[in-house]
Backbone as CSV, one residue per row, in Angstrom:
resi,resn,N_x,N_y,N_z,CA_x,CA_y,CA_z,C_x,C_y,C_z
1,MET,19.145,38.255,74.776,19.729,39.096,75.837,20.886,38.261,76.605
2,SER,20.871,37.116,76.785,21.813,36.268,77.742,23.282,36.707,77.041
3,HIS,23.292,36.415,75.693,24.531,36.589,74.831,25.095,37.974,75.084
4,LEU,24.220,38.874,75.022,25.036,40.144,75.189,25.258,40.508,76.820
5,SER,24.902,39.970,77.638,25.303,40.078,79.038,26.366,39.118,79.344
6,ALA,26.587,37.943,78.449,27.825,37.168,78.617,29.043,37.956,77.991
7,VAL,28.616,38.552,76.714,29.718,39.355,75.955,30.164,40.500,77.054
8,ARG,29.307,41.110,77.663,29.559,42.445,78.609,30.340,41.855,79.853
9,ARG,30.067,40.639,80.388,30.747,40.145,81.546,32.271,39.799,81.168
10,LEU,32.482,39.184,79.980,33.811,38.936,79.506,34.799,40.180,79.177
11,ILE,33.960,41.112,78.622,34.815,42.266,78.332,35.183,43.075,79.760
12,ASN,34.232,43.119,80.674,34.429,43.790,81.986,35.633,42.814,82.632
13,LYS,35.630,41.649,82.466,36.648,40.715,83.126,37.996,41.074,82.451
14,LEU,37.988,41.102,80.992,39.288,41.424,80.330,39.715,42.806,80.633
15,HIS,38.996,43.756,80.826,39.174,45.193,81.045,39.961,45.203,82.470
16,ARG,39.303,44.441,83.486,39.989,44.407,85.002,41.312,43.734,85.003
17,ASP,41.585,42.683,84.014,42.786,42.041,84.023,44.053,42.948,83.776
18,GLU,45.016,43.088,84.559,46.251,43.851,84.429,47.576,43.053,84.212
19,ARG,47.442,41.891,84.281,48.567,40.901,84.125,49.604,41.501,82.898
20,GLY,48.821,41.898,81.849,49.757,41.982,80.424,50.359,43.381,80.619
21,ALA,50.002,44.296,81.529,50.313,45.725,81.747,51.687,45.996,82.007
22,VAL,52.274,44.949,82.946,53.475,45.027,83.078,54.429,44.560,82.514
23,SER,53.950,43.545,81.691,54.939,42.995,80.451,54.951,44.118,79.316
24,LEU,53.732,44.580,79.039,53.894,45.665,77.858,54.658,47.040,78.454
25,GLU,54.504,47.542,79.855,55.441,48.476,80.152,56.888,48.054,80.143
26,THR,57.391,46.987,80.574,58.705,46.629,80.320,59.244,46.564,79.093
27,ILE,58.584,46.146,78.134,59.064,46.166,76.706,58.998,47.582,76.287
28,LEU,58.131,48.413,76.646,58.338,49.732,76.219,59.348,50.649,76.811
29,ILE,59.924,50.310,77.950,60.934,50.517,78.579,62.424,50.339,77.694
30,ILE,62.488,49.000,77.556,63.432,48.264,76.873,63.527,49.039,75.554
31,GLY,62.431,49.168,74.876,62.668,49.770,73.510,62.981,51.228,73.658
32,ALA,62.533,51.971,74.697,63.018,53.290,74.866,64.754,53.416,75.111
33,ILE,65.245,52.470,75.619,66.592,52.313,75.999,67.263,51.787,74.808
34,ALA,66.788,50.541,74.207,67.351,50.228,73.016,67.524,51.010,71.750
35,LEU,66.391,51.664,71.407,66.210,52.448,70.298,67.271,53.466,70.093
36,PRO,67.695,54.266,70.915,68.638,55.348,70.736,70.103,54.658,70.596
37,ILE,70.219,53.412,71.258,71.713,52.903,71.150,71.689,52.216,69.535
38,LEU,70.709,51.619,69.217,70.605,51.175,67.927,70.760,52.345,66.939
39,ILE,70.125,53.493,67.038,70.336,54.573,66.191,71.730,54.931,66.095
40,PHE,72.399,55.115,67.233,73.769,55.329,67.387,74.634,54.382,66.590
41,VAL,74.666,53.138,66.931,75.223,52.238,66.349,75.210,52.213,64.758
42,VAL,73.840,52.292,64.172,73.822,52.359,62.887,74.199,53.532,62.379
43,ARG,74.161,54.858,63.032,74.794,55.956,62.474,75.955,56.169,62.328
44,TYR,76.734,55.743,63.763,78.324,56.060,63.861,79.130,54.623,63.696
45,GLY,78.613,53.677,64.089,79.298,52.472,64.277,79.528,51.756,62.734
46,TRP,78.290,51.680,62.236,78.129,50.916,60.927,79.434,50.966,60.020
47,PRO,79.486,52.410,59.665,80.568,52.514,58.701,82.006,52.124,59.095
48,ARG,82.178,52.221,60.411,83.361,51.585,60.796,83.513,50.216,60.856
49,VAL,82.343,49.488,61.131,82.152,47.988,60.977,82.393,47.420,59.440
50,ARG,81.770,48.323,58.697,81.671,48.063,57.128,82.996,47.996,56.774
51,ASN,83.743,49.084,57.115,85.052,49.490,56.646,86.163,48.316,57.106
52,TYR,86.032,47.784,58.315,86.515,46.735,59.004,86.670,45.651,58.211
53,PHE,85.312,45.129,57.737,84.991,43.927,57.058,85.565,44.046,55.468
54,TYR,85.470,45.271,54.842,86.033,45.015,53.551,87.330,45.268,53.561
55,LYS,88.131,45.919,54.410,89.717,45.669,54.464,89.952,44.154,54.697
56,GLY,89.217,43.596,55.551,89.289,42.281,55.768,89.397,41.356,54.486
57,MET,88.262,41.663,53.745,88.065,40.751,52.467,89.019,41.145,51.451
58,THR,89.368,42.529,51.455,90.428,42.967,50.453,91.868,42.172,50.658
59,ASP,92.249,42.114,51.967,93.317,41.241,52.448,93.223,39.982,52.230
60,LEU,92.048,39.298,52.190,91.864,37.924,51.950,92.120,37.756,50.384
61,GLU,91.562,38.642,49.537,91.710,38.645,48.374,93.031,38.462,47.822
62,GLN,93.684,39.404,48.291,95.192,39.727,48.210,95.952,38.575,48.409
63,SER,95.835,38.024,49.534,96.523,36.680,49.953,96.015,35.549,48.998
64,SER,94.888,35.332,48.737,94.396,34.383,47.825,95.246,34.454,46.414
65,ASP,95.226,35.617,46.006,95.982,36.027,44.627,97.418,35.373,44.695
66,LYS,97.996,35.966,45.836,99.359,35.559,45.995,99.734,34.017,46.032
67,VAL,98.897,33.361,46.836,98.828,31.865,46.712,98.512,31.148,45.514
68,SER,97.662,31.792,44.675,97.234,31.094,43.573,98.279,31.451,42.355
69,ASN,99.078,32.437,42.546,100.277,32.834,41.701,101.470,32.204,42.023
70,GLY,101.697,31.554,43.206,102.827,30.871,43.631,103.818,31.762,44.300
71,GLN,103.307,32.794,44.993,104.155,33.771,45.535,104.321,33.443,46.996
């Protein structure tokens, strides 16, 4: 019986402890702000970023071909 009461006291102590609640609320608020921004960037910004890098790689390849051909 003493083990059961010790476990019950531990559970009650854990239940009354609210230190993690503030951290959890902060994480949820940050997630609620960051998720729509991330969705917007992936949806609308990513194609522009991808095209920018593809253009850069194409320009680099063309420049590299010119250098190797002696132009």
